[in-house]
LOPALUM-412940 format. One record per residue (C-alpha): x, y, z. Coordinates in steps of 0.5 Angstrom, whole numbers, plus 500, padded with zeros to 3 digits. Last residue first. Layout:
XYZ;...
END
This chain:
499483516;494488519;496490526;492487532;489493536;491493543;486493549;489494556;485491562;487495568;490493575;490496582;495496588;492497595;491503599;486506596;482500596;481497589;475498585;470493583;464496586;465503583;465500576;471502571;470507565;474508559;480504556;476498557;469499559;470495566;466491571;460489568;457484572;456477569;461474574;466479573;465482566;470486562;468490556;472490550;470496545;468495538;461496539;462503541;466504535;461504530;457509534;463514534;465516542;463523544;463522551;456524552;454518547;458513550;455515557;448514554;450507551;452505558;446507561;448509568;447505575;446509581;449512587;455515583;462517586;465512582;461509576;455504577;455500570;449499565;449495559;442495555;444492549;449487546;456491547;462487547;465481551;471479556;470474561;472474568;470468574;472470580;479469584;482475579;477479582;481480588;486484585;481490585;481494579;485501578;486507581;492511578;498508576;495501574;498494574;497492567;493486564;492484557;487484552;488483544;484485539;482484531;482477530;476475534;478477541;485475543;488474550;494476554;495472560;494473567;487476567;484468567;479470561;473467559;471469552;464471550;463474543;456474540;455482540;462482536;458481529;464481524;464485518;470489520;472494514;478498517;477505518;478512515;474517519;472524517;470529523;464534523;461530529;461523526;463521518;465515516;470512511;470504510;476500508;477493505;475495499;472502499;465502503;462509504;458510510;454516513;453518520;448524520;447529526;451534522;448533516;452530510;455535505;462532506;460525506;455524500;458529494;465529497;466522498;462520492;466524487;472521490;470514490;468515482;475518481;478512483;482512490;489511490;492505494;496504501;490506505;493511509;498515505;494513498;487515502;491522504;493524498;487522494;483526499;488532499;487532491;480531491;478537496;483541492;479540486;473541490;475548493;477548500;473550506;469544506;475540508;477544514;470544516;470536515;476535520;480529518;481522522;486517520;492520523;489522529;491529533;487532527;489534520;485539516;491544515;497539515;493535509;492542505;500543506;501536504;496536498;500542495;506538495;503532492;500536487;507540485;510533485;504530480;505536476;513534475;511527474;506530468;512533465;516527465;510523462;509528457;517527455;516520455;510521450;515525446;521520446;516515444;513519438;520521435;518518428;511521428;507519422;510512421;511512428;504513430;502507425;507502428;505504435;498502434;498495432;503491435;505495441;498497442;495491442;501488446;500493452;492491451;493483452;489479447;494482442;498476443;505477440;509478447;506471449;511469444;517471449;523472445;530470449;536474448;543473444;548479444;553480438;555487441;553491435;546487435;545488442;546496441;542496435;536493439;537498445;537504440;531501437;527500443;528507445;533510450;531515456;528510460;534506460;537508467;530505471;532505478;528502484;530504491;531502498;526500503;522495499;522500493;523508493;522511486;527513481;526514473;519515474;514510470;507513468;506520470;500519466;497515472;499520478;496526473;490523472;488516469;482516464;483508463;485509456;490515458;493510462;494505457;497511452;502513458;504506459;505504452;510511451;514509458;515502455;517505448;522510452;525504456;524499462;530495463;530494471;535496476;533494484;538498489;542494494;544497500;540492505;538486500;533485495;530478494;523479498;522486494;524482488;519476489;513481491;515485484;514479480;508477484;504483482;507484475;504476473;498478476;497485473;498481466;494475467;488480469;486481476;479478478;482477485;487471483;490469476;496464477;503467477;505462483;513464483;519461482;525465484;532464480;538468483;544469478;551471481;555475475;561472472;559474465;559467462;556465468;551470468;549468461;548461463;544462469;539467464;539461459;537456464;531461466;529461459;529454458;525453464;520458462;519455455;513452456;510458458;507461464;512458469;513465472;520464474;523471476;530471474;535475479;541478477;547481482;551487481;557490484;559494477;564492472;562498467;562492462;558488467;553493468;552495460;551487459;546486464;542492462;543489455;540483457;534486461;532490454;533484449;529478454;533474459;528476464;533479468;531484474;538487476;540487483;545493484;550495489;552500495;547505494;548510499;542511504;539515501;536518495;533524497;536529491;539524485;546521486;544514484;540517478;546522476;551516477;546511472;546517467;553518467;555511466;550510461;553516457;560513457;557506455;554509449;547507447;545507440;
END
């Protein structure tokens, strides 16, 4: 059974783990009202910790209102603040009901967490075993098999799982010994859900043969976590070796020097860092098989969700996936106010420290467009017009980027390729101040 002294020491060890900063001043408990979270709440109350409780009301069960009230009543008894958060847990984007509920729950918890607060959840050794088995069934690698860490970053703070070393049986024994009353979610018996199928039909068989299975599988997950840390440390070293001046661009010759295993490792690390999620094994296989082996003059493309991977001149690019055709955009501009182009860029005017455009063109008709075909402009020091496509090729601008560079027109004549070239007829006199149109990408929400 759980001992209060051991729990206090475990929590202290987690909050003082290497890298945990800034200092944790208080705790926020994810309190469902079920057995596990009730025990966690009671342990914190017994230790008189600075703690709040938050109950996420999914509204998926007829008893949901009663569960929320139960949580409020228990917290009143314990003299602990309780916040009830109502969320929309209806399915979307093809996610399973479990995945949807988990996503909206953690989104709600992120928004509720205050500065200096640390999230506590009541995951235990049996939960860890279930997670590990589910990840095995999905063919996961070290990141998936590491399952749930005891300590992880969360919403600018930390998420701790202080009961991860205890089994469900230990937690239930503690609850009964202290006369605790908790709610039971009937959906936990529905074996249509993968986790419940394991819990109801598979794990009892494992326990009959291997009574300590939960702790054994938890130890395996812990070893996988150690392996993952080593993989990430190696990936960071390799990433530094293949990086360019742009964080979303890698050197293909550098990648090609690595073994396939290290290519997978560093690309997974890079895509996770830049794309916010880990790529599947199939995505990594396609990436290494098609992009990294492409001919120098080829421009292969791999679409990955809302992102795309491209190669150009021995460099690998990770880019937002823009499906809009920019060629029909034609936006009038007064040159004075910031203007938005499509949903990706803004353009504003800025005084030029170097030769810029003549201020007098503000009196003419200005418009912002993108490449169509056949654009030409006369560069300073040249007596003739040059083809814009050729200039972009010579400058090494990747093909997909050429169509995404705003062009400034003055009375239908190309005056400026934003960030690159100015047309000679529109330059400010040498003794007069000039200006430049400055293009800025709109950050994704």
